[in-house]
N, C-alpha and C positions, 0 to 999 in steps of 0.2 A: 296061502303061501306057508310052507312048513318052516320049522326052525333052521334046518340045514340050508335051505335056499336063502333065507335071510342072512345066515352066517356067511355064505359064499359071496353074496352081494356086498356085504359090508367090507369084505377083504379085497374086493376088486380094486385094482389100481385106478387112481383118479388123476386126471390131468388138470392142474390148477390154471386159473385164468391168468394169462400173461399180460402185463400192462401195455406192451407194445401192440397187442391185438385190438385194444379198445377203439383205436381210431378207425378200424374197419367195421365197427358196429354202429347201429342207430339206436334211438331211444327204445323202440319196441323190442329189438332183439336183446338189449341189455336187461330190460324188465323181465323178459321171459327167462333169461339165464338166471337172474337173481331169485326168481320164484321157483326154480327147479328143486332146490333143497336148501337146508340150512348151511351145508358146506359151500354151495355156490354163493349164497348170500354173504357168507364170511369172506369168500374170495373177492367179491365186489367191494366190500368194505376195506379189506387189506390192500387191494390194488388201487384204492382211491379212484375207482373206475368212473364214477359220475363226474368227478372234477376233471378227469382226463377227457371224457367225452364232451363236456362243456367247453373245454379249451379248444378242442378240434372243431366243434360246430359253432363256436362263437363268431358273430359277425365281425367284419374288419373294424378296427378302431377308426375314429374320426380322422386321425392323422393319416393313417394308411389310405383311407378312402380319398382324402383330399389330394394326397401325393399321386395316387393312381389317376385320378381325374385330371390333375394338372399335366401329368405326362401324356395322357391321351390327347388333351387339347393342343399341347406343343407339337406332338407328332402330326395331328390333323392339320395344324397351321402350316407346318413345314411341307406337307404333301400338297396343300392348296397352292402354296407359293411356287413349288416346282411345276405344277400343272399350269399355273398362270404364266410363268416364265416361258414355258414351252409354247403356249398359245400366242404369246406376245411376239415371238420371233416369226419372221417370214417363213412360209412353208418351204421346207428343204427335204431332200431325200433322207431316209432313215440313216442315222449314224450309229453303227453297231457298237454295243458295249464291248469292252475287252474282257477276256476271261478273268483277268485279275479284278474286274469290277464285281465279280460274283463270289459269294461264299457257298461252299457245297456241303450240304448235310448228308452224311453217309450213315446207313444202318446196316450192320452185318448180322444175320440171324441164321440159326440152325434149327430146321424143323419148326419154324415159327417162333422160336425162343431167341430173344435178342442177346447177342454175345458182345456187341460193341456198337456204340453210336457216338457221333460227334461231328463238329464242324471242321472242315478242312479248307485250306487255301491252296491256290495254284502254286506249283513249284516253278512253272514257266508260263509265260503268256502265249507261247507258241501253240499249245494244245491243252486239252483238259487232261492233265496228268497229275493225279493226287497222290502225295507221298503217304505211305502207310507204316513207316518204320516204327513209330511209337505205338501203333495199334497192337502189334504183336506182343510187346512186353506187357501191355494191359491185359490181353487175353490170357497170357501165361499166368500172371499174378491172380487173376480172378478164377482161373480154372474153369472158365465158362465153356470151353470147347476142346477137351483133351485130344479128340481125334484129329483136329486140325493141327495142333502142335506136334503130335506124333507124325503126321504126314510130312510136315516140314523137316523132320529129322531123317526122312527116308530118301535114299538116292536111287536112281534108275527104277522108278515106279512104273508099273504096268497100267494100262488103261483101266483094268478092273480095280486096282488100288486107288487110282485117281477118282474113279466114280464112287467107290466106297467112302472116301474121305470127303468129297465135295458135294455128293448128292444130298440135297436137303439144305445146302448153304444158299442163301439168297442175299443179294446186295441191293439196297434201296438208295436211290440218288435223287436229291432235290437241290435245285439251284436257287439261290436267294440273291437278288440284285441289291447290293449294299446301299445304294443311294435312296431307294424307296421301299426296300424290303419286299418287293414283288417276288413271288415264288413261281418256279416252273417245276412241275413234277415230271422228272425225266423218266422214271420208271422203276419197277421192281424186277430184278434180274436173277433168275435161277441159273444154276450151273448147266452148261450145255456140252462142252467138249474141251479136250486138250488142244492148245493152239500152236505152241512152239516150244523148242528146247527139249525135246524128248530125251531123257537120260542125262541131261546137263544139270549143273547146279542151279542155273537160272532158267526158269520155265515160265510159260504164260498159259493161262486158262481162260476160255471164252464163257462169258455169261450173257445170255440173250434175254430180251424182254418180249413178252407175248402181246404187248400193245404198241401201236405206232405212236411215235412222238408227235407226228404231224402227218397230214395227208393232203394231197392235191389230186385232181381227177386222174384216175388210172394208176396212181402210185402212192405208196406208203414210205414215210421216212422212219425207219426202224432202228432204234439205238441198240448198241451192245457195249459191254465192258470187257476189257482185257485185264485180268488180274495177274500181275507179275509176282512171282515167288522166288525165294532163294532157299535151296535145300542144303542142309548141313547135318551130317551124321553125328557131330559133336554137340548138337542141341542148340546151335546158333541160327537155325533156319528162321526165316521171317517173311512176312508179307511186305513187298517192296512198294508197289504202286497200283493205282487204278487208272486206266486210260479209256476215255469215251470215244466211240466212233458211231457214225450214223450211216446206215446203208439205204440206198434207194432201191426199193423192191416193187416189181410190177404186181398190181392187184389181179390183173386178168390172166397172167401166165399160170398154168397149172404146175409146171416144172421150171427149174432154173429161173426163179423169180428175181434174182439179183441183176440189177441194171448198172449201178454205179454206186459211189459213196460221196458224201459231202466232204469237201475239204474244210480245214479249220476255220477259214474266214466265213464260209457258209454256215458252219455250226454257230459261230458268234452271231451272225445275222439272224439266224432262226431263233436262238435263245432270246435275243433282244426283242424280236417280234412277239414271241410267246409271253415274255415278261410284261408286255403292254406298251402300246404306242398311243399317245394322247389324241393326235389329230386323225380324223377319218381319212382325209386326203393322203396323208403320209402312210397310214395303215394300208389303204388300198394300193398305193404304189408299191409298198413293201411286199404285199401279197403277189402282185404281178411279177415282181423280181423273183420271188421264191418259185412261182410256177414256171418261170423261164428256165430254171435249172433242169427241167425234164422235157423241155420242148425241143 
């Protein structure tokens, strides 16, 4: 290596080790970094990297471990008692949980990158209608999806503009039954089409799921979401709500697969069944009830 080459290398800009990056390293990678050069070794010392790494990888304290174990035991005891109580009662038909008995975890992503997620409660027990009003302000502050905010500021959008703004947007929905934390994966929903309100301030867009929520012989119960939006050219546009629906589609039909849809009481019943039913006899009777919806 000649002198000019060494001179150019010495003047090359160098990125120092940032302390906040240490938590993403392991012992081997930090050793390799420290041995690269004297400058890298200096970075490690100045960032106090070994102490930071030790803090991240240190085992839980005895107190934390005991608290976690105690919480797990209490949760386990609670679930046992709930199961024992259910088995102690005479066998009865399945009593569906109400929509308000569930918390709904929602994740909104764009091209696989999460732009918002959180737990939402029901605005009404009549149907699964989740309010998103505060979600819009969060997305605005974070700057996570400018194209969505710009879209909400546009009026009289065309189908091409709708697709440009919403293609790549996916909504994931999971139901959690509050009493026992049983979870039902309802699905991941990509954008499908405009549904209602063409040219109006209030519009609805359809998001469909590629997987069935449940199936009985000859039929799939396929969920969909309706995203309600409010458009305002002054910059006050917002996401209003998410509404869940479930269609009954024929497996055997090549075209026109739609047969019917589940009403809200049937969706409650199905979610309760999917969240778990303790007794085999009750579970079997519930399955017969669900199958009767398409007979």
